[in-house]
C-alpha positions as CSV (number, residue, x, y, z in Angstrom):
1,M,1.2,86.2,25.2
2,G,4.5,84.3,25.1
3,E,2.6,81.0,25.4
4,E,0.3,82.0,22.5
5,R,3.3,82.8,20.3
6,M,4.9,79.5,21.2
7,N,1.8,77.6,20.3
8,N,1.6,79.4,16.9
9,Y,5.2,78.6,16.2
10,Q,4.6,74.9,17.0
11,D,1.5,74.9,14.8
12,Q,3.5,76.4,11.9
13,T,6.3,73.9,12.4
14,E,3.9,71.1,12.5
15,M,2.3,72.4,9.3
16,Y,5.6,72.6,7.6
17,K,6.5,69.1,8.7
18,I,3.2,67.8,7.3
19,I,3.8,69.5,4.0
20,A,7.5,68.3,3.8
21,D,6.6,64.7,4.7
22,N,3.8,64.5,2.2
23,T,5.2,66.4,-0.8
24,L,6.2,64.3,-3.9
25,D,9.3,66.4,-4.3
26,T,12.3,65.6,-2.1
27,I,13.6,68.4,0.0
28,V,17.3,68.1,1.1
29,V,18.9,70.6,3.5
30,V,22.7,70.5,2.8
31,E,25.5,72.1,4.7
32,P,27.9,74.3,2.7
33,D,30.4,71.5,2.9
34,G,28.0,69.0,1.3
35,L,26.8,67.0,4.3
36,V,23.1,66.2,4.5
37,R,21.4,68.0,7.4
38,Y,17.8,67.1,6.7
39,V,15.9,65.1,4.0
40,T,12.2,64.5,3.6
41,P,10.8,61.0,3.7
42,S,10.2,61.1,-0.1
43,I,13.9,60.2,-0.5
44,S,12.8,56.6,-0.1
45,S,10.5,56.7,-3.1
46,L,13.0,58.8,-5.1
47,A,16.3,56.9,-4.4
48,G,15.3,53.9,-2.3
49,Y,17.2,55.1,0.8
50,N,15.9,55.5,4.4
51,L,16.2,58.8,6.3
52,T,18.8,57.4,8.6
53,D,20.8,56.1,5.6
54,Y,21.1,59.5,3.9
55,E,21.1,62.1,6.8
56,G,24.6,63.1,7.9
57,V,26.3,61.7,4.8
58,D,27.8,63.3,1.7
59,A,24.8,64.6,-0.3
60,F,26.7,63.9,-3.6
61,S,27.4,60.2,-2.8
62,I,24.2,59.0,-4.6
63,I,24.8,61.1,-7.7
64,H,26.0,59.4,-10.8
65,P,29.9,59.7,-11.0
66,D,29.7,61.3,-14.4
67,D,27.5,64.1,-13.1
68,R,29.0,64.5,-9.6
69,D,31.6,67.1,-10.4
70,R,29.1,69.2,-12.4
71,V,26.6,69.2,-9.6
72,W,29.3,70.1,-7.0
73,V,30.2,73.1,-9.2
74,S,26.5,74.2,-9.2
75,H,26.4,73.8,-5.4
76,T,29.5,75.9,-4.8
77,T,28.2,78.4,-7.3
78,A,25.0,78.8,-5.3
79,V,27.0,79.1,-2.1
80,R,29.4,81.7,-3.5
81,S,26.8,83.8,-5.4
82,K,24.0,83.3,-2.8
83,M,21.6,82.9,-5.7
84,P,19.4,80.0,-6.7
85,V,20.8,77.5,-9.3
86,D,18.9,75.0,-11.4
87,V,20.7,71.7,-12.3
88,H,19.8,68.4,-14.0
89,Y,21.5,65.1,-13.2
90,R,21.2,61.4,-12.5
91,V,20.7,59.7,-9.1
92,C,21.8,56.1,-8.5
93,H,18.8,54.3,-7.0
94,A,19.5,51.8,-4.2
95,D,18.4,48.9,-6.4
96,G,20.8,50.0,-9.2
97,H,18.8,51.8,-11.8
98,L,19.1,55.5,-12.7
99,V,16.7,58.2,-11.8
100,Y,16.7,61.5,-13.7
101,V,16.1,64.5,-11.5
102,E,15.9,68.3,-11.8
103,T,16.9,70.3,-8.7
104,R,16.5,74.0,-7.6
105,V,19.3,74.8,-5.2
106,N,18.4,77.7,-2.9
107,P,21.0,79.1,-0.4
108,V,19.6,80.1,3.0
109,L,21.3,83.1,4.7
110,D,21.8,83.7,8.4
111,E,21.4,87.1,10.2
112,Q,24.8,88.2,9.0
113,G,24.0,87.4,5.4
114,E,26.2,84.4,5.1
115,V,25.0,81.0,3.7
116,K,23.9,78.9,6.6
117,Y,22.8,75.9,4.6
118,V,21.4,75.1,1.1
119,V,17.9,73.8,0.5
120,A,17.7,71.5,-2.6
121,V,14.2,70.7,-4.0
122,V,14.6,67.6,-6.0
123,R,12.0,66.4,-8.6
124,D,11.9,63.0,-10.3
125,V,11.7,63.7,-14.1
126,T,12.5,60.2,-15.3
127,E,9.2,59.7,-17.0
128,R,9.6,63.1,-18.8
129,K,13.1,62.2,-19.8
130,Q,11.9,58.9,-21.2
131,A,9.1,60.7,-23.1
132,E,11.6,63.1,-24.4
133,Q,13.9,60.3,-25.5
134,L,11.0,58.5,-27.2
135,L,10.2,61.8,-29.0
136,E,13.9,62.1,-30.0
137,N,13.8,58.5,-31.4
138,I,10.6,59.4,-33.3
139,M,12.1,62.6,-34.6
140,D,15.3,60.8,-35.7
141,N,13.3,58.1,-37.5
142,L,11.3,60.7,-39.2
143,N,14.2,63.0,-39.9
144,A,12.3,65.6,-37.9
145,A,12.8,68.0,-35.0
146,V,10.7,70.1,-32.7
147,M,11.3,73.4,-30.9
148,S,9.7,76.2,-29.0
149,T,10.9,79.8,-29.1
150,D,9.8,83.2,-27.9
151,K,7.7,85.2,-30.3
152,D,10.7,87.2,-31.5
153,F,12.9,84.1,-32.1
154,T,15.6,85.3,-29.8
155,R,15.7,82.3,-27.5
156,I,14.8,78.6,-27.9
157,T,13.0,77.4,-24.8
158,F,13.0,73.8,-25.9
159,C,14.3,71.8,-28.8
160,S,14.9,68.1,-29.6
161,D,18.5,66.9,-30.0
162,S,17.6,66.1,-33.6
163,L,17.5,69.8,-34.3
164,A,21.2,70.1,-33.7
165,K,21.8,67.2,-36.0
166,M,19.6,68.7,-38.7
167,S,21.1,72.2,-38.5
168,G,24.7,71.2,-37.8
169,I,24.8,73.6,-34.8
170,P,25.5,72.5,-31.2
171,K,22.3,72.4,-29.2
172,Q,23.4,74.8,-26.5
173,E,24.6,77.4,-29.1
174,L,21.3,77.0,-31.0
175,M,19.1,77.5,-27.9
176,A,21.0,80.6,-26.9
177,R,21.2,82.1,-30.4
178,P,18.4,80.7,-32.7
179,I,19.5,83.3,-35.3
180,L,22.4,81.0,-36.2
181,M,20.0,78.8,-38.1
182,H,19.6,81.6,-40.6
183,Q,23.3,81.6,-41.5
184,H,22.8,78.2,-43.2
185,M,19.6,79.1,-45.0
186,H,19.5,79.8,-48.7
187,P,19.5,83.6,-49.1
188,E,16.1,83.7,-50.9
189,D,14.5,81.5,-48.3
190,D,16.0,83.5,-45.4
191,S,14.6,86.7,-46.8
192,F,11.2,85.2,-47.2
193,L,11.2,83.8,-43.7
194,M,12.3,87.2,-42.2
195,N,9.6,89.1,-44.0
196,E,6.4,87.4,-45.3
197,V,6.5,84.4,-42.8
198,K,7.3,86.7,-39.8
199,Q,4.3,88.9,-40.7
200,Q,2.0,85.9,-40.8
201,L,3.2,84.6,-37.4
202,D,2.9,88.1,-35.8
203,Q,-0.8,87.9,-37.0
204,G,-1.2,84.6,-35.2
205,L,-1.5,82.6,-38.4
206,R,-0.1,79.0,-38.7
207,V,2.7,78.8,-41.3
208,V,3.8,75.9,-43.4
209,H,6.9,76.6,-45.5
210,T,9.8,74.6,-47.0
211,F,13.2,76.2,-47.1
212,R,16.7,75.1,-48.2
213,H,19.4,74.5,-45.6
214,T,23.0,74.6,-46.8
215,R,26.3,73.8,-45.1
216,P,29.8,74.2,-46.6
217,G,31.0,71.0,-48.2
218,Q,27.6,69.3,-47.9
219,E,24.6,69.0,-50.2
220,T,21.6,71.3,-49.8
221,R,18.9,69.9,-47.6
222,W,15.2,70.7,-47.9
223,V,13.3,71.3,-44.6
224,K,9.5,71.6,-44.2
225,M,8.7,73.8,-41.2
226,T,5.2,73.9,-39.6
227,M,5.0,76.6,-37.1
228,H,2.1,77.4,-34.7
229,P,1.9,80.6,-32.8
230,L,0.6,80.2,-29.2
231,L,-1.7,83.1,-28.2
232,D,-2.6,84.4,-24.7
233,H,-6.1,85.5,-23.6
234,T,-5.6,88.8,-25.3
235,G,-4.7,87.3,-28.6
236,E,-1.0,88.3,-28.4
237,V,1.6,85.8,-29.5
238,I,3.6,84.5,-26.6
239,R,5.4,81.5,-28.0
240,L,6.1,79.8,-31.3
241,D,6.0,76.0,-31.5
242,A,7.5,74.4,-34.7
243,I,7.9,71.0,-36.2
244,L,10.7,70.7,-38.8
245,M,11.0,67.7,-41.1
246,D,13.8,66.9,-43.5
247,V,12.0,66.4,-46.8
248,T,15.1,66.4,-49.0
249,D,14.4,62.9,-50.5
250,K,10.8,63.8,-51.3
251,K,11.8,67.2,-52.7
252,L,14.5,65.7,-54.8
253,S,12.1,63.1,-56.1
254,E,9.6,65.8,-57.0
255,L,12.3,67.9,-58.7
256,A,13.5,64.8,-60.5
257,L,10.0,64.0,-61.7
258,E,9.4,67.5,-62.8
259,E,12.8,67.7,-64.5
260,S,12.1,64.3,-66.2
261,E,8.8,65.6,-67.5
262,Q,10.3,68.8,-68.8
263,R,13.3,66.9,-70.3
264,Y,11.0,64.4,-72.0
265,K,8.9,67.3,-73.5
266,S,12.0,69.2,-74.5
267,I,13.6,66.1,-76.0
268,F,10.5,65.3,-77.9
269,D,9.7,68.8,-79.2
270,N,13.3,70.2,-79.7
271,N,15.2,67.1,-80.6
272,L,17.3,67.6,-83.7
273,D,16.5,64.0,-84.6
274,G,13.0,63.1,-85.7
275,V,10.8,61.6,-82.9
276,F,7.4,60.0,-83.5
277,S,5.0,57.8,-81.7
278,I,2.8,55.1,-83.2
279,D,0.1,52.8,-81.7
280,L,0.3,49.0,-81.7
281,N,-1.3,48.9,-85.2
282,G,1.4,51.1,-86.7
283,Y,-0.6,54.4,-87.0
284,F,0.9,57.7,-86.1
285,V,0.0,59.3,-82.7
286,N,2.3,62.3,-82.8
287,A,5.7,63.6,-84.0
288,N,8.0,66.5,-83.7
289,L,9.1,69.2,-86.2
290,A,12.4,67.4,-87.0
291,F,10.4,64.3,-88.1
292,E,8.4,66.6,-90.5
293,E,11.7,67.8,-91.9
294,S,13.0,64.2,-92.3
295,T,9.9,63.1,-94.2
296,G,8.6,66.2,-95.8
297,I,5.1,65.4,-94.4
298,Q,3.3,68.0,-92.3
299,I,2.6,66.9,-88.7
300,D,-1.1,67.7,-89.0
301,K,-1.4,65.2,-91.9
302,L,0.2,62.3,-89.9
303,P,-2.8,61.1,-87.9
304,D,-4.6,58.1,-89.4
305,R,-1.5,57.5,-91.5
306,C,0.4,54.2,-91.3
307,F,4.1,54.5,-90.6
308,I,5.1,51.6,-92.9
309,G,3.8,53.6,-95.8
310,L,6.8,55.9,-95.5
311,V,9.3,53.1,-95.9
312,F,10.6,51.8,-99.3
313,D,8.9,48.6,-100.3
314,E,12.2,46.7,-100.3
315,D,12.7,47.5,-96.6
316,H,9.2,46.7,-95.4
317,A,10.1,43.2,-94.2
318,S,13.1,44.2,-92.1
319,V,11.2,47.2,-90.6
320,Q,8.1,45.1,-89.7
321,Q,10.4,42.4,-88.2
322,A,12.1,45.1,-86.0
323,M,8.7,46.4,-84.8
324,F,7.5,42.8,-84.1
325,E,10.6,42.2,-81.9
326,V,10.0,45.4,-80.0
327,M,6.4,44.4,-79.2
328,H,7.3,40.7,-78.5
329,F,10.5,41.1,-76.5
330,R,9.6,44.6,-75.1
331,E,13.1,45.8,-75.9
332,S,14.4,48.6,-78.2
333,R,15.7,47.7,-81.7
334,D,17.8,49.7,-84.2
335,I,17.4,49.5,-88.0
336,E,18.5,51.3,-91.1
337,C,16.1,51.7,-93.9
338,R,15.0,54.1,-96.7
339,F,12.3,56.8,-96.5
340,T,10.5,58.5,-99.3
341,H,10.9,62.2,-98.8
342,S,8.3,64.3,-100.6
343,G,10.9,66.9,-101.7
344,K,14.3,65.2,-101.5
345,G,13.5,61.7,-102.8
346,E,15.2,58.7,-101.3
347,R,16.7,59.3,-97.8
348,I,18.6,56.7,-95.7
349,V,17.6,56.8,-92.1
350,H,18.6,55.1,-88.8
351,I,15.6,54.4,-86.6
352,T,15.6,53.3,-82.9
353,F,12.3,51.7,-81.9
354,V,11.6,52.0,-78.2
355,P,8.5,50.4,-76.5
356,I,6.1,52.6,-74.6
357,F,4.7,51.3,-71.4
358,M,1.6,52.6,-69.5
359,Y,1.0,51.1,-66.1
360,G,3.2,48.1,-67.0
361,E,1.4,47.4,-70.3
362,L,2.8,48.0,-73.8
363,S,0.8,50.8,-75.4
364,G,2.8,51.9,-78.4
365,I,6.2,52.5,-79.9
366,H,8.5,55.5,-79.9
367,G,10.7,56.0,-83.0
368,I,13.9,58.2,-83.1
369,V,14.9,58.9,-86.7
370,Q,18.3,60.1,-87.8
371,D,18.9,61.1,-91.4
372,I,22.2,59.4,-92.2
373,T,22.1,59.9,-96.0
374,E,25.1,62.3,-96.1
375,R,27.0,60.1,-93.6
376,K,26.4,57.0,-95.7
377,L,27.6,58.8,-98.8
378,E,30.7,60.0,-97.0
379,E,31.4,56.5,-95.7
380,R,31.2,55.2,-99.2
381,Q,33.5,58.0,-100.5
382,L,35.9,57.4,-97.5
383,I,36.2,53.7,-98.2
384,Q,36.5,54.3,-102.0
385,S,39.2,56.8,-101.6
386,E,41.4,54.8,-99.1
387,E,44.2,54.1,-101.6
388,R,44.0,57.6,-103.0
389,Y,44.3,59.0,-99.5
390,K,47.3,56.9,-98.7
391,Y,49.0,58.0,-101.9
392,L,48.3,61.7,-101.2
393,Q,49.8,61.3,-97.7
394,Q,52.9,59.7,-99.1
395,S,53.1,62.5,-101.6
396,L,53.0,65.1,-98.9
397,N,55.6,63.3,-96.8
398,R,57.9,63.0,-99.8
399,F,57.3,66.6,-100.9
400,S,57.9,68.0,-97.4
401,N,61.2,66.0,-97.1
402,D,62.3,67.3,-100.5
403,L,61.5,70.9,-99.6
404,A,63.9,70.7,-96.7
405,N,66.8,70.6,-99.2
406,V,65.5,73.1,-101.7
407,M,67.6,76.3,-101.8
408,K,66.3,78.0,-105.0
409,V,63.0,79.4,-106.1
410,S,63.3,77.9,-109.5
411,E,63.9,74.5,-108.0
412,L,61.0,75.0,-105.6
413,E,58.7,75.9,-108.6
414,R,60.0,72.9,-110.6
415,R,59.4,70.5,-107.7
416,L,55.9,71.8,-107.2
417,I,54.9,71.5,-110.9
418,A,56.3,68.0,-111.0
419,E,54.4,66.9,-107.9
420,V,51.1,68.4,-109.1
421,K,51.5,66.7,-112.5
422,D,52.3,63.4,-110.9
423,V,49.5,63.5,-108.3
424,L,46.6,65.1,-110.2
425,Q,47.5,63.4,-113.5
426,V,47.5,66.6,-115.5
427,E,49.9,67.9,-118.2
428,D,49.1,71.6,-118.4
429,V,50.6,73.0,-115.2
430,S,52.7,76.1,-115.0
431,I,53.9,79.0,-112.7
432,Q,52.8,82.4,-113.9
433,E,53.0,86.0,-112.7
434,V,49.7,87.8,-112.9
435,P,49.7,91.6,-113.3
436,R,48.7,93.2,-110.0
437,G,45.1,94.3,-110.1
438,Q,44.1,91.7,-112.6
439,E,43.7,88.8,-110.2
440,H,39.9,89.2,-110.5
441,T,40.0,88.0,-114.1
442,L,41.2,84.6,-112.9
443,T,37.8,83.7,-111.4
444,N,36.2,83.7,-114.8
445,S,38.6,81.2,-116.2
446,K,38.0,77.5,-116.4
447,L,41.5,77.0,-115.1
448,T,42.5,76.6,-111.4
449,W,44.7,79.3,-110.1
450,V,46.4,79.1,-106.7
451,K,48.6,81.9,-105.3
452,I,52.0,80.8,-104.1
453,G,53.9,84.0,-103.5
454,E,55.1,87.3,-104.8
455,K,57.9,88.5,-107.2
456,Q,57.5,91.7,-109.2
457,Q,53.9,90.6,-109.6
458,P,51.8,88.0,-107.7
459,V,52.8,84.5,-108.6
460,Y,50.2,81.8,-109.2
461,L,50.2,78.1,-109.8
462,R,48.0,77.5,-113.0
463,I,46.4,74.1,-113.4
464,A,44.2,73.0,-116.4
465,L,42.1,70.2,-114.9
466,R,40.3,67.7,-117.0
467,H,37.8,66.9,-114.2
468,S,37.0,68.4,-110.8
469,M,39.1,67.4,-107.8
470,L,38.0,65.3,-105.0
471,K,37.8,66.9,-101.6
472,I,40.9,65.1,-100.3
473,E,42.7,66.2,-103.5
474,E,41.7,69.8,-102.8
475,E,43.1,69.4,-99.3
476,W,46.3,67.9,-100.6
477,L,46.8,70.8,-103.1
478,E,46.1,73.3,-100.3
479,T,48.6,71.7,-98.0
480,A,51.3,71.4,-100.7
481,V,50.9,75.0,-101.7
482,H,51.0,76.0,-98.1
483,Y,54.4,74.3,-97.7
484,V,55.6,76.2,-100.8
485,T,54.2,79.6,-99.7
486,I,56.1,79.3,-96.4
487,L,59.5,79.0,-98.2
488,Y,58.8,81.1,-101.3
489,D,59.5,84.7,-100.2
490,N,62.5,83.8,-98.0
491,L,64.0,81.6,-100.8
492,Q,63.7,84.6,-103.1
493,L,65.6,86.8,-100.6
494,I,68.2,84.1,-100.3
495,E,68.5,83.7,-104.1
496,D,68.9,87.4,-104.6
497,L,71.6,87.5,-102.0
498,M,73.3,84.5,-103.6
499,Q,73.2,86.1,-107.0
500,R,75.0,89.2,-105.5
501,L,77.6,86.9,-104.1
502,E,78.2,84.9,-107.3
503,G,81.1,87.2,-108.2
504,L,82.7,86.6,-104.8
505,V,82.1,82.9,-105.0
506,S,83.8,82.6,-108.4
507,Q,86.8,84.2,-106.8
508,N,86.6,82.1,-103.8
509,E,86.0,85.1,-101.7
510,T,82.6,84.2,-100.2
511,P,82.6,85.7,-96.7
512,K,82.2,83.3,-93.9
513,W,79.7,85.6,-92.2
514,M,77.6,85.5,-95.4
515,L,77.6,81.7,-95.4
516,R,76.7,81.7,-91.7
517,L,73.8,84.1,-92.5
518,L,72.5,81.9,-95.3
519,F,72.7,78.8,-93.1
520,K,71.0,80.6,-90.2
521,L,68.2,81.7,-92.6
522,S,67.9,78.1,-93.8
523,E,67.8,76.8,-90.3
524,K,65.1,79.3,-89.4
525,E,63.0,78.2,-92.4
526,R,63.5,74.6,-91.4
527,S,62.4,75.5,-87.9
528,S,59.3,77.4,-89.2
529,L,58.4,74.5,-91.5
530,S,58.8,72.0,-88.7
531,S,56.6,74.2,-86.4
532,D,54.0,74.6,-89.1
533,L,53.9,70.9,-89.9
534,H,53.6,70.1,-86.2
535,D,51.0,72.8,-85.3
536,S,48.8,72.6,-88.4
537,V,49.0,69.5,-90.5
538,L,50.0,67.1,-87.7
539,Q,47.3,68.4,-85.4
540,D,44.7,68.2,-88.2
541,L,45.7,64.6,-88.9
542,I,45.4,63.7,-85.2
543,I,42.0,65.3,-85.0
544,W,40.8,63.4,-88.1
545,Y,42.2,60.2,-86.7
546,R,40.3,60.7,-83.4
547,K,37.1,61.5,-85.3
548,L,37.5,58.4,-87.5
549,E,38.3,56.3,-84.4
550,S,35.2,57.7,-82.6
551,L,33.0,57.1,-85.7
552,R,34.2,53.5,-85.9
553,S,33.8,52.8,-82.1
554,T,30.4,54.5,-81.6
555,R,28.5,53.4,-84.7
556,Q,27.6,50.0,-86.0
557,F,29.2,49.0,-89.4
558,Q,29.3,45.9,-91.4
559,E,32.5,43.9,-90.8
560,D,34.1,44.7,-94.2
561,T,33.4,48.4,-93.7
562,R,34.9,48.3,-90.2
563,E,38.0,46.6,-91.5
564,E,38.3,49.3,-94.2
565,L,38.0,52.0,-91.6
566,M,40.6,50.4,-89.4
567,R,43.0,50.3,-92.4
568,I,42.4,54.0,-93.0
569,E,43.2,54.6,-89.3
570,E,46.5,52.8,-89.7
571,G,47.3,54.9,-92.7
572,I,46.6,58.1,-90.8
573,L,48.8,56.8,-87.9
574,D,51.6,56.1,-90.5
575,A,51.2,59.6,-91.8
576,I,51.3,61.1,-88.3
577,H,54.5,59.1,-87.5
578,Q,56.1,60.2,-90.8
579,I,55.4,63.9,-90.1
580,R,56.8,63.6,-86.6
581,I,60.0,62.1,-88.1
582,T,60.1,65.0,-90.6
583,C,59.7,67.6,-87.9
584,N,62.5,66.0,-85.9
585,E,64.8,66.0,-88.9
586,L,64.0,69.6,-89.8
587,R,64.6,70.8,-86.2
588,P,66.1,68.1,-83.9
589,P,64.6,68.5,-80.4
590,F,66.9,69.2,-77.4
591,L,69.9,69.6,-79.7
592,L,71.5,72.4,-77.8
593,K,70.5,71.1,-74.4
594,M,72.0,67.6,-75.0
595,G,75.2,68.8,-76.7
596,L,76.8,67.6,-79.9
597,I,78.0,64.2,-78.8
598,E,74.7,63.1,-77.2
599,S,72.7,64.5,-80.1
600,L,74.8,62.5,-82.6
601,K,74.5,59.4,-80.5
602,S,70.7,59.8,-80.6
603,L,70.8,60.4,-84.4
604,L,72.9,57.4,-85.0
605,S,70.8,55.2,-82.7
606,Y,67.7,56.2,-84.7
607,T,69.5,55.7,-88.0
608,R,70.6,52.1,-87.0
609,M,66.9,51.1,-86.8
610,F,66.5,51.6,-90.5
611,A,70.0,51.4,-92.0
612,N,71.4,48.2,-93.6
613,Y,75.0,49.0,-92.5
614,E,76.9,49.1,-89.3
615,I,77.7,52.5,-87.7
616,E,80.7,53.0,-85.4
617,F,81.0,56.3,-83.6
618,T,84.0,57.3,-81.4
619,P,84.1,60.6,-79.6
620,D,87.8,60.5,-79.1
621,A,88.8,62.6,-76.0
622,F,86.5,65.4,-77.1
623,D,85.7,67.9,-74.3
624,H,85.4,71.1,-76.3
625,P,82.4,73.3,-75.5
626,L,80.9,74.4,-78.8
627,D,78.5,77.2,-79.6
628,E,75.1,76.8,-81.1
629,E,76.3,77.4,-84.7
630,Q,79.1,74.8,-84.5
631,I,76.8,72.2,-82.9
632,L,74.1,72.7,-85.5
633,G,76.6,72.8,-88.4
634,M,78.3,69.5,-87.5
635,Y,74.9,67.9,-86.8
636,R,73.7,68.8,-90.3
637,V,77.0,67.5,-91.8
638,V,76.6,64.1,-90.2
639,Q,72.9,64.1,-91.3
640,E,74.0,64.6,-94.9
641,L,76.7,62.0,-94.7
642,L,74.3,59.4,-93.4
643,N,71.8,60.3,-96.1
644,N,74.5,59.8,-98.8
645,A,75.5,56.5,-97.1
646,S,71.9,55.3,-97.1
647,K,71.1,56.3,-100.7
648,H,74.3,55.9,-102.6
649,S,77.3,54.3,-100.9
650,E,76.0,50.6,-100.6
651,A,78.4,50.5,-97.6
652,T,78.3,47.8,-94.9
653,K,80.1,49.8,-92.3
654,V,80.4,53.5,-91.5
655,R,82.9,54.8,-89.1
656,M,83.0,58.3,-87.5
657,V,85.5,59.8,-85.1
658,L,85.0,63.2,-83.3
659,G,88.0,64.5,-81.4
660,S,90.1,67.6,-80.7
661,S,93.7,68.7,-81.3
662,G,94.7,71.8,-79.4
663,D,92.1,74.4,-80.1
664,R,90.8,72.6,-83.2
665,V,87.9,70.2,-83.5
666,E,88.6,67.2,-85.8
667,F,86.0,65.0,-87.4
668,A,86.6,62.0,-89.7
669,Y,84.1,60.0,-91.7
670,S,84.8,56.8,-93.7
671,D,82.7,54.0,-95.2
672,D,83.5,50.9,-97.2
673,G,81.0,51.6,-99.9
674,K,81.3,51.6,-103.7
675,G,83.0,55.0,-103.7
676,M,83.0,57.5,-106.5
677,D,85.2,59.3,-109.0
678,L,85.4,62.8,-107.5
679,S,87.1,64.3,-110.6
680,S,84.0,63.5,-112.8
681,F,81.7,65.4,-110.4
682,E,83.7,68.7,-110.0
683,G,81.5,71.7,-110.3
684,S,78.3,69.6,-109.7
685,F,78.5,68.9,-106.0
686,Q,75.4,70.9,-105.5
687,N,73.5,67.9,-107.0
688,M,74.9,65.6,-104.4
689,G,74.9,67.6,-101.2
690,L,78.7,67.6,-101.0
691,T,79.0,71.3,-101.7
692,G,76.6,71.9,-98.9
693,I,78.9,70.1,-96.6
694,E,81.9,72.1,-97.9
695,K,80.2,75.4,-97.5
696,R,78.8,74.5,-94.1
697,V,82.3,73.7,-92.9
698,F,83.7,76.8,-94.5
699,S,81.1,78.9,-92.7
700,L,82.6,77.6,-89.5
701,G,86.0,78.7,-90.5
702,G,87.1,75.2,-91.1
703,H,88.5,72.9,-93.9
704,V,87.0,69.8,-95.5
705,K,88.7,67.2,-97.6
706,F,86.9,64.5,-99.6
707,Q,88.7,61.3,-100.7
708,S,87.1,58.6,-102.8
709,S,87.6,56.5,-105.8
710,L,85.6,53.7,-107.3
711,G,85.5,50.6,-105.1
712,Q,87.5,52.4,-102.3
713,G,84.7,53.8,-100.2
714,F,84.2,57.4,-99.3
715,H,86.3,59.5,-96.8
716,V,85.8,62.9,-95.3
717,N,88.1,64.9,-92.9
718,I,86.8,68.1,-91.3
719,S,88.7,70.5,-89.1
720,F,87.8,73.9,-87.6
721,S,88.8,76.0,-84.7
722,K,86.5,76.0,-81.7
723,N,87.2,79.7,-81.1
724,D,86.6,80.8,-84.7
């Protein structure tokens, strides 16, 4: 019995040896410490080593250095867990090349349940790896990827590396959690895939669907997915195999083509410009509704009609020449000509002729028609009114400057009437109060009535025009009246207040607070006028300048017309510059922030650029902090003195000194001009601005002294307390 058992054991051992020696896989028995205990002869074909070379050595010595640590971790994991482990790595062949292998590591336990040794079954997968790499290269070149998943899409059993590149998700994460792909899908596509597509796959149907893949910060990519369900013998789905191809370029091309076709149709049908097509003989093929409006000819009556028949006889030659050049040079041409409109008569149009190519051959001509009749008329009016426009701008500049010094309603009305008579060349101009409730009767009159303010009754500017005003004259009148309206009501309040104070003034008892109030009101009005000029008139001028500049730069004009337009632009720029100067004079910017001395230096620096006299300014040991009223008061005084010097003094040198003595501020002005006889101007300083200086200083609680005689220049001394 024992002998029979021994024979059986020997037979089994011999059988196992035959199997081990002849199997294509290499079996390696490894001690827990990594030494090779036994290896099958196939190690020679796998790695090029003899049995004697490998047995008894470190099993990890022939593993590629980059993989060695990872394989050792797998080995120790199998020993520690006593569970099989699968691992892929590279073996260094004896002749130097690499061999890709996959290995199942099985721990073998002794009777006590401890790991006695480890059996590693090693299989050469080099050819498979090369095939996979070839597949990867093909996938990369095609912007494609392949994958296999379970039927519920919970785990990817295989996928090409290109899938990670396409999805932007690491391969290991993707294989463990395929649902991550859905996070980057367009919501509409994701919903469709999870519902309709899933239902088709569950039924065993092949699905081809294109979805959008989005990643933050990157453009949307289009991916075409072809998925085949693999069925078992019962017809149940056991696996899903898919090929994914990036078709973004193709999709974008299709979308661009579709968009181009839609755009062309939309442009043709809905273009505000007239669009038509003619054949090479000049006969109409089709046209849009805008062309019908441009010509007055119904579209259904255009076929078999020659295009040249719409053109004025005098323009036939130039139009035919343009069409000939389009057909000969195969390039677009622009031309201006005249059309005969069935209802509107002569119309001036701009036509762009564009060649039509079909399969590389010229088949016809497109025409894009713009009715430029109104624009041409406006251009002519614009050029014809250039001098008039400049004159009106100068009038507005002069008028706005004069209004800054107007302090009475009567003077404001007189100045408006004078300006209207001078500019519009009319004699019958007046200011009239119209009984309230009767304003509607004015519309029936042949006169022009423009409301400028309110007194006891509404106040209107009445103009008897001999002819209608040009558009720019209407705009000029509107702007001038707008200036007046801003000042009118407040000047009435000031005038009423001044009348009440006349008794006090005659007795030299005008309260300083009252003068301060009046000057504050005046400064407020100056500030309002400055803001209004800046925010309305100035901005309008800038807008018109830009429109004119755009018109000149984007359209083709004859040289003389272009030069005229450029001169108009320069005129508008001059007007913009003048209004900015006026705004600065009405309300000097940064006056309070800069302080009195720096503001005066800035004023004098600007004045020197235009003055014909020398200006010397000495702030003599002046370190007094002044309040807003004192700073503004002295600034206005200096403005008025410089204005008098420029207009009247004929001086060659002006000297100003600003200093302090104790708690008082001292200011001295002198020039070497022609001087004046002050005694002959007593009581009429208001006509010269000197009384304004006098009252301005008095409002600050100060004193002013004027000294002058003919040929002896003009001298002013001002003193006021900084604490007043």
